[in-house]
N, C-alpha and C positions, 0 to 999 in steps of 0.2 A: 503497500500499499502505498502511494507519496502524495504527499502535497509539496505543490508548487508553483511559482507564482514570484515577478518580480521581485516583487512589496516583502519579498524575507529580505531581504536587502537592508531595509533602510527600519525592521519591525522588528525589536528583542522578543524574544521568549514563544518565537513562534511551535519550536521543537518542542522546547516543556509539555507547551498546550497539549501537542500533539499524543504525545508521551503518556499524559496524566489523563486525560481523555480517554485511550484507551486503557489503562493501569485500571479506569472507573468502571470497563467495559470486563475487567479481566482475563484483558487479552494480553497474554506473555509476548516482548519482543524480543525473536527469538536471537533479531541482526539488525542493524543501525547501516547506513550510509547516507551521506549528505555533500551538499554542494552550495555552492553558495544560496539560489533559486528553487533546490527540491534537498526534503528530509526521504528516504523511504527507507520502510519499514520490512524485517519478513517478519509475519507469521502465519499460526497453522492456517491450512485453507480454510476449516469451515467456523473461523470468525471472521471472514472477507466481507460479507454482504453487513455484517455488524459492527467491521472497524468501518465501511464507509457511511454506515447512516452516521455513525453516533459524529464524525467526525465531517462530515457535510453539518449535521446539525450545532455542532461545536463553532466552525467556525464560518453558521448564519447561509452557507450554499444550499441548505432545503426550502429555502422560500422559492419563492416564482418571480420570474423578472416581470419587473414592472414597464 
C-alpha cells in the first residue's frame, strides 16, 4: 500500500499518520519504503482493502469531488 503526493515534501508527519492509522486497524507493517513523494508499506494481503479504506478516510480521500 502506498501514499503518494508532491505535498509530502512540505507536510510533516504524513508517514507517521499512515503508520498510526494502520496500527489502529491492527494491521502489522512488514516492510517500509520511502522517497520524497511516496511512502509504501508491505502488509498482509488479507488487510489490503481495510488498509486502503482506512487511509482514504484518514486523508479525506473518501469524499466525492465537488
